[in-house]
Every structure is written in C-alpha cells, then in structure tokens.
C-alpha positions in Angstrom: 144.5 183.2 -7.0 141.7 185.0 -5.2 139.2 182.7 -3.4 135.7 183.9 -2.8 136.3 184.1 0.9 139.4 186.3 0.4 137.5 188.5 -2.0 134.6 189.0 0.4 136.8 189.5 3.4 138.7 192.1 1.4 135.5 193.8 0.4 134.3 193.9 4.0 137.6 195.4 5.3 137.5 197.9 2.4 133.9 198.8 3.2 134.6 199.2 6.9 137.6 201.4 6.2 135.5 203.5 3.8 132.7 203.9 6.3 135.1 204.8 9.1 136.8 207.4 7.0 133.5 208.9 5.8 131.9 209.0 9.2 134.9 209.9 11.4 137.0 212.2 9.2 135.5 213.2 5.9 131.9 214.1 6.7 132.7 216.3 9.7 135.1 218.3 7.6 132.9 218.6 4.5 129.8 219.4 6.6 131.9 222.1 8.3 131.0 220.7 11.8 132.6 222.7 14.6 134.3 219.6 15.9 136.4 219.4 12.8 137.7 222.9 13.0 138.2 222.6 16.8 140.2 219.4 16.4 142.3 220.9 13.6 143.0 224.0 15.8 144.0 221.7 18.7 146.6 220.1 16.4 148.0 223.5 15.3 146.3 223.9 12.0 145.1 227.4 11.1 141.4 228.0 10.7 139.8 227.1 7.3 141.9 224.0 6.4 139.5 221.3 7.5 137.2 221.6 4.4 140.1 221.3 1.9 141.6 218.4 3.8 138.2 216.7 3.7 138.1 217.2 -0.1 141.5 215.6 -0.4 140.5 212.7 1.8 137.3 212.1 -0.2 139.3 212.1 -3.4 141.8 209.6 -2.1 139.0 207.4 -0.8 137.1 207.4 -4.1 140.2 206.5 -6.0 140.8 203.7 -3.5 137.3 202.3 -4.0 137.5 202.2 -7.8 139.2 198.9 -8.7 141.1 200.4 -11.6 142.6 203.2 -9.4 142.6 201.4 -6.1 146.4 201.1 -5.7 146.9 204.7 -6.7 144.2 205.7 -4.2 145.9 203.6 -1.5 149.3 205.2 -2.1 147.7 208.7 -1.9 145.8 207.8 1.2 149.0 206.6 2.8 150.6 209.9 2.0 147.6 211.6 3.7 147.8 209.3 6.7 151.6 210.0 6.9 150.8 213.7 7.2 148.3 213.0 9.9 150.9 211.0 11.8 153.4 213.8 11.4 150.8 216.2 12.8 150.2 214.0 15.8 153.9 213.7 16.4 154.3 217.5 16.2 151.4 217.9 18.6 153.1 215.5 21.1 150.0 213.2 21.1 150.1 209.8 22.8 151.9 207.2 20.8 149.7 204.1 20.6 146.3 205.9 20.6 147.0 208.9 18.3 150.3 208.8 16.6 150.1 205.2 15.4 146.4 205.3 14.6 147.2 206.4 11.0 149.4 203.3 10.7 146.6 201.1 12.0 144.2 202.6 9.4 146.8 202.1 6.7 147.3 198.5 7.5 143.6 197.9 7.6 143.2 199.7 4.2 146.1 197.8 2.6 144.8 194.5 4.1 141.5 194.9 2.4 143.1 195.7 -0.9 145.6 192.8 -0.6 142.8 190.4 0.0 140.7 191.6 -2.9 143.4 192.2 -5.5 145.8 189.5 -6.8 148.1 192.1 -8.3 148.7 193.6 -4.9 149.4 190.1 -3.5 151.9 189.6 -6.2 153.7 192.8 -5.2 153.6 191.9 -1.5 153.6 188.1 -1.2 153.4 186.3 2.1 156.1 183.7 2.2 157.0 180.9 4.5 160.5 180.7 6.0 162.8 179.0 3.5 160.2 179.3 0.7 160.5 181.3 -2.5 
C-alpha cells in the first residue's frame, strides 16, 4: 500500500535525482560545454564521447521518469552508473567522494522509485527480524 506521504516523498526524491542528473551531468554534455569534455579527458575518455554519453543518460532518465518504464529506466541507469564507477576506479579516484558517488546516486534513485511504486516494494520488501 502506498500512502500519500510515501508517494510524495518518492516523487520529491525522484525529482531531485532528475534535476541533479540534468544539471550536473546531462546538460553539460548535451550543450557541449568545455567542462564536460575536459572531465571526460581527465578520466581517460577520448575526445567526442561526452555528447553520446549525455544522450544515453537522458534516455535512461526519461525512461525512469515515465511510470510505465520506470523500472527499466532504473536498471539502465544503474548500468550507466556502474560504468561511471568503473571509470572512476580505473582513474584511481578517491573512494568515498568519487568511486562510490555512483552508488549514492543509485540508492537515491531506487529509493525514490521504491517509495512511489508498490511493485518495486513488493520486489524489495523491508522486513523485520524474524518476520516474513
């Protein structure tokens, strides 16, 4: 059962995740801002990949925001975030601030979806010790 407070908290978390992704990652890549290419180069990516990665990120985000495709979008976004984590590991970035940042984003994203979608809660139920 989804209570109104769970639904609205989930929507807020989802909105914050979407705004963060749009502002901090997708927009700089799609607008071809120098900071996007510079950051990608620092991480070892060849020139010209930022725009395509931005398109992929935007596609995953749109799928996540549409209720009917939200779970599929979340799975695809986690794959993308896993790739970002692997890139940070390869670049020998700091653990808690860079490498695990994708994990933090993923937990935030799934948390929003879990709160707003009873089907996701049924897949990943929270249970008390000794309960079923």
